[in-house]
C-alpha positions as semicolon CSV with decimal commas, in nm:
position;residue;x (nm);y (nm);z (nm)
1;X;-8,944;22,381;2,897
2;X;-9,245;22,147;2,909
3;X;-9,028;21,837;2,870
4;X;-8,826;21,929;3,179
5;X;-9,144;21,960;3,391
6;X;-9,304;21,639;3,268
7;X;-9,077;21,388;3,443
8;X;-9,107;21,536;3,797
9;X;-9,485;21,573;3,763
10;X;-9,525;21,212;3,650
11;X;-9,308;21,092;3,939
12;X;-9,515;21,299;4,184
13;X;-9,842;21,157;4,048
14;X;-9,712;20,800;4,071
15;X;-9,591;20,846;4,430
16;X;-9,926;20,998;4,532
17;X;-10,122;20,709;4,383
18;X;-9,905;20,447;4,557
19;X;-9,951;20,622;4,891
20;X;-10,330;20,585;4,868
21;X;-10,298;20,210;4,812
22;X;-10,107;20,177;5,141
23;X;-10,406;20,307;5,339
24;X;-10,698;20,109;5,471
25;X;-11,034;20,291;5,458
26;X;-11,329;20,212;5,686
27;X;-11,688;20,300;5,603
28;X;-12,005;20,205;5,785
29;X;-12,351;20,274;5,914
30;X;-12,534;20,281;6,246
31;X;-12,887;20,160;6,182
32;X;-13,216;20,112;6,367
33;X;-13,232;19,730;6,381
34;X;-13,613;19,707;6,396
35;X;-13,631;19,328;6,359
36;X;-13,336;19,276;6,598
37;X;-13,153;19,037;6,364
38;X;-12,818;19,218;6,375
39;X;-12,811;19,286;5,999
40;X;-12,889;19,606;5,810
41;X;-13,203;19,540;5,606
42;X;-13,323;19,774;5,329
43;X;-13,618;19,903;5,532
44;X;-13,406;20,000;5,835
45;X;-13,311;20,366;5,859
46;X;-12,979;20,503;5,976
47;X;-12,933;20,675;6,313
48;X;-12,783;21,023;6,300
49;X;-12,552;21,186;6,552
50;X;-12,408;20,863;6,692
51;X;-12,045;20,868;6,806
52;X;-11,791;20,607;6,702
53;X;-11,445;20,579;6,853
54;X;-11,143;20,419;6,690
55;X;-10,862;20,253;6,881
56;X;-10,619;20,524;6,767
57;X;-10,825;20,795;6,944
58;X;-11,014;20,925;6,640
59;X;-11,384;21,004;6,691
60;X;-11,645;21,034;6,417
61;X;-12,016;21,110;6,427
62;X;-12,274;20,963;6,190
63;X;-12,440;21,188;5,932
64;X;-12,817;21,232;5,888
65;X;-12,840;20,890;5,718
66;X;-12,639;20,710;5,986
67;X;-12,324;20,680;5,774
68;X;-11,965;20,734;5,882
69;X;-11,624;20,702;5,723
70;X;-11,262;20,692;5,830
71;X;-11,060;20,759;5,515
72;X;-10,707;20,625;5,541
73;X;-10,783;20,506;5,894
74;X;-10,447;20,335;5,918
75;X;-10,153;20,217;5,716
76;X;-10,137;19,845;5,793
77;X;-9,816;19,652;5,834
78;X;-9,688;19,403;5,578
79;X;-9,933;19,133;5,688
80;X;-10,221;19,362;5,791
81;X;-10,305;19,522;6,123
82;X;-10,579;19,486;6,381
83;X;-10,824;19,773;6,416
84;X;-11,106;19,823;6,667
85;X;-11,411;20,050;6,646
86;X;-11,655;20,107;6,931
87;X;-12,000;20,262;6,920
88;X;-12,058;20,517;7,196
89;X;-12,375;20,384;7,360
90;X;-12,421;20,715;7,543
91;X;-12,498;20,881;7,209
92;X;-12,781;20,640;7,123
93;X;-13,141;20,762;7,155
94;X;-13,304;20,701;7,494
95;X;-13,403;20,337;7,542
96;X;-13,190;20,202;7,256
97;X;-12,954;19,908;7,301
98;X;-12,692;19,764;7,065
99;X;-12,793;19,453;6,865
100;X;-12,458;19,388;6,696
101;X;-12,103;19,339;6,818
102;X;-11,963;19,632;7,006
103;X;-11,669;19,682;6,981
104;X;-11,597;19,557;6,628
105;X;-11,256;19,408;6,554
106;X;-11,130;19,385;6,199
107;X;-10,811;19,286;6,024
108;X;-10,717;19,581;5,805
109;X;-10,517;19,523;5,490
110;X;-10,355;19,782;5,264
111;X;-10,559;19,922;4,978
112;X;-10,888;19,775;5,101
113;X;-11,215;19,937;5,206
114;X;-11,366;19,770;5,512
115;X;-11,740;19,795;5,585
116;X;-11,874;19,801;5,942
117;X;-12,236;19,803;6,057
118;X;-12,362;19,882;6,406
119;X;-12,723;19,802;6,487
120;X;-12,929;19,937;6,775
121;X;-13,298;19,934;6,856
122;X;-13,554;20,037;7,114
123;X;-13,630;19,742;7,343
């Protein structure tokens, strides 16, 4: 009985693992760019509650540390696919302006985790 179940379960596990390698994950942070250099430095805190829109219509909001993630954001084509993320400036705290690129364009490839950082600060 156990031998007859083993082959289908192994095949199911293998198919599930290959499917995850076809995806392209995106993770990132929205941070308070205090020195206005456009890079996330260790002393700069994340901004919570900030909206981020993806080109495919998906919206995410940053957590209390300013982090966000789009697991399996897309399944790229054979040679990769373009993907665009845009920070919703209306969700920034009053007086804040973006110090990094907005929107961010990236070339997504299968099985890769892409990291995006949005900076904003009070001018």
